[in-house]
C-alpha positions as CSV (number, residue, x, y, z in Angstrom):
1,M,-29.7,-35.7,-4.8
2,N,-31.4,-38.3,-7.4
3,H,-32.7,-35.9,-10.0
4,W,-31.3,-33.1,-12.3
5,N,-33.4,-30.3,-11.1
6,D,-31.7,-31.2,-7.6
7,L,-28.3,-30.4,-9.2
8,L,-30.1,-27.7,-11.1
9,V,-31.3,-26.0,-7.7
10,L,-28.3,-26.7,-6.0
11,I,-25.7,-24.4,-9.3
12,L,-28.7,-21.7,-8.7
13,I,-28.7,-21.5,-5.0
14,V,-25.0,-21.1,-5.1
15,S,-24.7,-18.9,-7.7
16,A,-26.9,-16.8,-6.0
17,I,-25.1,-16.9,-2.8
18,Y,-21.1,-15.8,-5.1
19,M,-23.3,-13.5,-6.5
20,L,-24.3,-11.4,-3.3
21,I,-20.8,-11.6,-1.8
22,Y,-19.6,-10.0,-5.5
23,F,-21.8,-7.7,-5.1
24,G,-21.6,-6.9,-1.3
25,Y,-18.3,-6.6,-1.9
26,L,-18.3,-4.0,-4.9
27,G,-20.7,-2.3,-2.4
28,F,-19.5,-2.4,0.3
29,T,-15.4,-1.3,-1.8
30,R,-17.7,2.0,-2.9
31,Y,-18.9,2.5,0.9
32,V,-15.5,3.0,2.7
33,K,-13.8,5.1,0.1
34,N,-15.0,8.3,2.0
35,K,-15.3,6.6,4.6
36,R,-12.4,5.5,7.7
37,I,-13.1,2.0,8.4
38,N,-10.4,0.0,9.0
39,K,-9.4,-2.0,5.8
40,K,-9.0,-5.2,7.5
41,Y,-13.1,-5.8,6.6
42,I,-12.6,-4.9,3.2
43,A,-9.6,-7.7,3.5
44,L,-12.3,-10.6,4.6
45,I,-14.9,-10.1,2.4
46,Y,-12.3,-10.5,-0.3
47,K,-11.0,-13.5,0.9
48,I,-14.7,-14.7,1.5
49,R,-15.1,-14.5,-2.3
50,L,-12.0,-15.8,-3.4
51,F,-12.2,-18.9,-1.5
52,Y,-16.2,-19.4,-2.1
53,K,-15.5,-20.1,-5.4
54,P,-13.9,-23.1,-5.7
55,I,-15.7,-24.8,-2.0
56,A,-19.0,-23.7,-4.5
57,W,-17.1,-25.6,-7.1
58,I,-16.4,-28.8,-4.9
59,V,-20.4,-28.4,-3.7
60,V,-21.6,-28.4,-7.4
61,I,-19.1,-31.1,-8.4
62,G,-20.2,-33.5,-5.3
63,G,-23.6,-32.8,-6.6
64,F,-22.6,-33.8,-10.0
65,V,-21.2,-37.1,-8.6
66,A,-24.0,-37.9,-6.3
67,L,-26.3,-38.7,-9.4
68,D,-24.2,-41.4,-10.9
69,P,-21.4,-41.7,-8.3
70,L,-19.7,-44.3,-10.9
71,T,-20.0,-42.8,-14.3
72,H,-19.6,-39.5,-13.1
73,G,-17.3,-39.4,-10.3
74,F,-14.7,-41.4,-13.7
75,I,-15.9,-38.2,-15.7
76,I,-14.7,-35.8,-13.5
77,L,-11.7,-38.0,-12.2
78,L,-10.5,-38.1,-16.3
79,V,-10.8,-34.1,-16.3
80,A,-9.0,-33.7,-12.9
81,G,-6.4,-35.7,-14.8
82,F,-6.2,-33.6,-18.2
83,V,-6.1,-30.5,-16.0
84,F,-3.9,-31.1,-13.0
85,K,-1.3,-28.9,-13.4
86,Q,-4.0,-25.7,-14.1
87,L,-5.3,-27.1,-10.7
88,G,-2.3,-26.6,-9.2
89,N,-1.7,-23.5,-9.9
90,Y,-5.2,-21.8,-9.3
91,V,-4.9,-23.4,-5.6
92,S,-1.1,-22.0,-5.4
93,G,-2.2,-18.7,-6.8
94,L,-5.4,-18.8,-3.9
95,F,-3.3,-18.3,-1.0
96,I,-0.9,-15.4,-2.7
97,R,-3.9,-13.5,-4.3
98,S,-5.1,-13.4,-0.1
99,S,-2.2,-11.7,0.1
100,P,-3.4,-7.9,1.2
101,L,0.0,-6.8,-0.7
102,L,-0.7,-8.6,-3.9
103,A,-1.9,-5.8,-6.2
104,V,-1.4,-4.1,-9.6
105,D,2.3,-2.3,-9.5
106,T,3.8,-3.9,-6.4
107,V,7.0,-5.7,-7.1
108,V,7.9,-8.9,-7.3
109,K,10.8,-10.8,-6.4
110,A,11.2,-14.7,-7.0
111,G,14.7,-16.2,-7.1
112,K,16.7,-14.3,-9.8
113,M,13.5,-12.7,-11.4
114,R,12.1,-9.1,-10.4
115,G,9.1,-7.5,-12.1
116,R,6.3,-5.2,-11.3
117,I,2.4,-6.6,-11.1
118,N,1.1,-5.6,-14.6
119,R,-2.0,-8.3,-14.2
120,I,-3.2,-10.6,-12.2
121,G,-5.2,-13.8,-13.0
122,S,-6.8,-16.7,-11.6
123,L,-3.4,-18.9,-13.0
124,G,-0.7,-16.5,-13.0
125,L,1.1,-12.7,-12.7
126,V,1.9,-10.9,-15.6
127,L,4.7,-9.2,-14.3
128,I,6.6,-5.9,-15.8
129,T,10.9,-7.0,-16.2
130,D,13.3,-5.6,-17.6
131,Q,13.2,-7.5,-20.9
132,G,9.4,-6.6,-21.1
133,E,6.2,-8.6,-19.5
134,R,6.5,-12.0,-18.3
135,W,3.5,-14.5,-17.6
136,V,4.8,-16.5,-14.2
137,W,2.7,-19.5,-12.8
138,Y,1.8,-19.1,-9.4
139,N,3.0,-22.8,-8.8
140,S,6.8,-21.4,-10.0
141,F,6.6,-19.1,-6.3
142,D,6.2,-22.5,-4.8
143,H,9.0,-23.8,-6.2
144,T,11.2,-20.1,-5.7
145,G,9.6,-18.5,-3.3
146,F,8.9,-14.6,-3.5
147,T,8.9,-11.2,-1.8
148,L,6.4,-8.8,-2.7
149,I,7.0,-5.0,-2.3
150,S,4.2,-2.8,-2.0
151,N,4.5,0.6,-3.6
152,H,2.9,2.4,-1.5
153,T,4.1,1.1,2.0
154,N,7.5,-0.3,2.0
155,V,5.8,-3.3,3.3
156,Q,7.3,-6.6,2.5
157,Q,5.8,-9.9,2.2
158,R,8.0,-12.9,2.0
159,A,7.9,-16.3,1.5
160,L,10.4,-18.6,2.7
161,Y,10.7,-22.6,3.4
162,L,12.0,-24.0,6.9
163,K,13.2,-27.2,8.0
164,S,12.9,-28.1,11.3
165,E,12.1,-30.9,13.9
166,L,10.2,-28.7,15.9
167,S,6.5,-30.3,15.4
168,K,4.4,-27.5,13.1
169,E,2.3,-25.8,16.2
170,K,6.4,-25.6,17.9
171,L,6.8,-23.5,14.9
172,Q,4.5,-21.1,14.7
173,N,4.7,-20.4,18.1
174,L,8.7,-19.8,18.0
175,I,7.6,-17.6,14.3
176,F,4.9,-14.9,16.3
177,D,7.3,-14.9,19.5
178,H,9.7,-12.6,17.0
179,P,8.1,-8.6,17.1
180,I,9.5,-8.3,13.7
181,L,6.5,-9.8,11.7
182,V,3.5,-7.3,11.4
183,L,0.7,-7.8,13.8
184,G,-2.9,-8.9,12.0
185,K,-1.3,-9.4,8.5
186,P,-1.7,-13.2,7.5
187,I,1.3,-15.4,8.5
188,I,0.9,-18.7,6.7
189,L,3.0,-21.4,7.8
190,K,2.2,-24.7,5.4
191,A,3.5,-28.4,5.8
192,L,5.0,-29.9,2.6
193,Q,5.6,-33.4,1.1
194,N,9.4,-33.1,2.2
195,E,9.3,-34.4,6.2
196,N,9.8,-31.5,8.6
197,T,9.6,-29.1,5.9
198,Y,7.1,-25.7,5.6
199,L,6.6,-22.5,3.2
200,L,6.9,-19.6,5.2
201,H,5.0,-16.7,4.3
202,Y,5.0,-13.2,6.5
203,T,5.0,-9.8,6.6
204,L,7.6,-7.7,8.1
205,V,7.3,-4.6,9.4
206,K,8.5,-1.1,7.6
207,G,11.6,-0.6,8.0
208,A,12.7,-4.0,9.1
209,Q,15.4,-6.2,8.1
210,H,14.8,-9.6,6.5
211,E,18.1,-10.9,7.8
212,D,17.0,-10.4,11.9
213,F,14.3,-12.7,11.1
214,I,16.2,-15.3,9.4
215,N,18.9,-15.0,12.2
216,F,16.4,-15.7,15.0
217,L,15.5,-18.8,13.4
218,Q,18.7,-20.1,12.7
219,D,19.4,-19.2,16.4
220,H,16.5,-21.8,17.2
221,E,18.2,-24.5,14.8
222,V,15.4,-24.0,11.8
223,L,16.8,-24.2,8.8
224,I,16.4,-21.7,6.5
225,N,16.2,-21.8,2.5
226,S,14.9,-20.7,-0.5
227,T,13.5,-23.8,-2.0
228,E,12.2,-26.5,-1.1
229,K,15.4,-28.6,-1.8
230,F,17.6,-28.6,1.3
231,D,20.9,-30.2,0.9
232,S,21.8,-33.4,2.8
């Protein structure tokens, strides 16, 4: 990329693709309202739309840096330093917002806090709690873990911290061996900075007991915690 006109063309291309995805999602959602089509296709298009936006920004920023790697690269690093916390919230929010259970009126439990989702933002959630409305950053869920409870299906999605000597692949295989998890629902196992420590997002089948899954993991010498700080 050698000229500003090239960057403008790049912006127009990624914007046009996003608009196609956006209107395609709206059109498909309206179409299936009166059709018996599996909702997983709607969820798939929603995830594509959700994750395409940051990818588009990365592409545009890459094109901007390519015009003048030294100067523009320094500018991007400077801006990133000022908005680092917001970027962390946004990235955490991408994975939380991709959950099919995350919707207005879903009940959220995180640590001692419990509330009903009133609004979903790019950086956090507005919850209705016993003390009134409360803004919660997505980053806070990474530190405390959380549970999503759908008011319509009573299905639960939970977040749990694990510590195990098993490799990530073997731990994933162990998790998928348990029948308590909902097939077809997203199960995310994320390696953390602390050695052998992972953050697990999973969905329970209707009527299943969370404690059964915890006991299953503990029987296989997997440590369980509600935060990433395990006792030494």
